[in-house]
N, C-alpha and C positions, 0 to 999 in steps of 0.2 A: 589070548587076553591082550590087549595093546593098553599099555600104561594104566591100569586100573580099569578099563573100560570092557565092559564085555560085549563080543561082537553079536551074540544073540540079542541081548538087551537093544541094541543099536540097532540092528535089523527090525525088531519089533517097533520100535519106536519110530523108526523109517516107515514102516509100514501103516501104522496109525496115522502118523503125520499126514502121508499121501491119502490116505483115506480120508482123514478129517479135510483136508485140501478138496478132495472131491466133493464131498459132502456138502461143504460149505459152498462150493462153486456151484453145484447142482440145486441146492435148496435155498439157499441164504443170499448168494451172492446176484443172481438174477432179479429176486425179488427186490433186494437192497438196491441194485443199480437202477430197476425201474421206478422204485420209489424216489430215489436220488433224482433220475430223469425228469420224473413228475415235478417233482419239487422244483427243479431247476427251470422246468418250462411255467410253472406256476409263478415264480418269481420272476422270470422273464416277462411273463404276461402283465403282472403287477408294475414292474417299473415302465412297460409300453405304455398300460393304462395311465399311470401317474404322470409319464410324459406328455400323452394326448391332454390329459386333463390341465397340466400344466400349462401347454400351449395353448388350449382353449380358454383358459383362465387369463393367460396374458392378452390373447388377443379381443376377448370380452374388455379387458381393462382397459387396451386400447381405445377400443369402439367406445366405451363409456368416457373416455377422456376426451375424444373427438367430440361427442355428442353432447358432452358439456360445455365444451369449447363454443360451439355452433350455437347453442342454446342461449350461452353469454352473449355472443356476437348479435344473436336475434334480438335478445332482452336490451342490448345497447343500442340496437337500432330503432325499436320499439320506443325507448326512453327519448332518444334523440327527435324522433318524428313527432311523438307527444310534446316535446318541448318546443320543436319548430312551429307546431300547430297552434300551441298554447301562446307563442309570441305572435303568429299572424291574427291569431284571433285578439289578442290584446290590440294590435294595431289596428285592427278592423274596428273594434268597439270605440276606440280613441278617435278614430277617422269620422266614424259615424255619430259619436258625441259631439264631436267639433262641427260636422254639418249641421245638425239638428241644432245647435246652439246658435250658429251662424244663421240658421232659417228661422229659428224665433227670435233673434235679434233682429233680421231684416222686418219681419212680420212687425215685431213690437214699433219699430221705427215707422213704419208704413202706417199703422194704427193711430201712432201718436199725430203723425203729419195729418191724416184725414181728421182726427178730432180737432186739431188745431186750425185746420180748414174750415170745419164745421163752426166751431166757436168763433172765429173771425168773419164769417159769413152772417152768423145770427148777431154778433155784435154790430156788423156792417147794417144788417136789416133794421136793428132796434135804433142805431143813429140815424139811419134814413129815414124810418117812421118817427122818430123823434125830432128830426128837422123838419120832417113835412108837418107835422103837429104843432111845431111852434110857429113854423111859417104862417099856418093858417089862422093862430092866434092873433099874431102878429098884424096880419092883415084885417083880420074881423075888428081889431080895436087897437087903436094907437095908444101905446101904454106908457108910463112913466119907466125911469130907470129902476125904481124901488118894484113897481109892478112886473117889471121883466124879470127881475131877481127873483120876486115871489113866483111868478110863473115858472122859471127855470127850476126851482128848487121842488115845486109842486109835481112836475113832469119827472124830475129825477126820482122822486117818492114813488110815483105811478108807475115808472120802470122797474124800480126795485120790489115794488109789489108783486109785478107782473112773473118777475123771475121766482 
């Protein structure tokens, strides 16, 4: 006995301890280590998958931002093109309207001139026929000043009735 310890008890405890280590290493240590290794691989795979997913999400996000930027630029270009086309169309319409107004104005002036010439020609024809008529009446008979005034008034009435 050494200081209150029994050597046989210590030897038995040592034997059972070694037996316990052997049994644990034979039956429990391998499966526990396999399970720990599988768990480590599973966690590593999950981390790798998460990293891949994060990278893909980041890439998709960048692509979406770039596509949105490109779409905004295209929309802005379409708006600018539409604005430019609208301004051009407005200018074309104004120019066309001015040309049409000028054409109508010229046409109206020509028509007024034609009507004026027709009226003057008709007036000249009437004056000429009236002059001829008066001259023929004067030649037919010699008339006094009163008769001449009366004759002129009659012819003026006749001309007024013909119109």
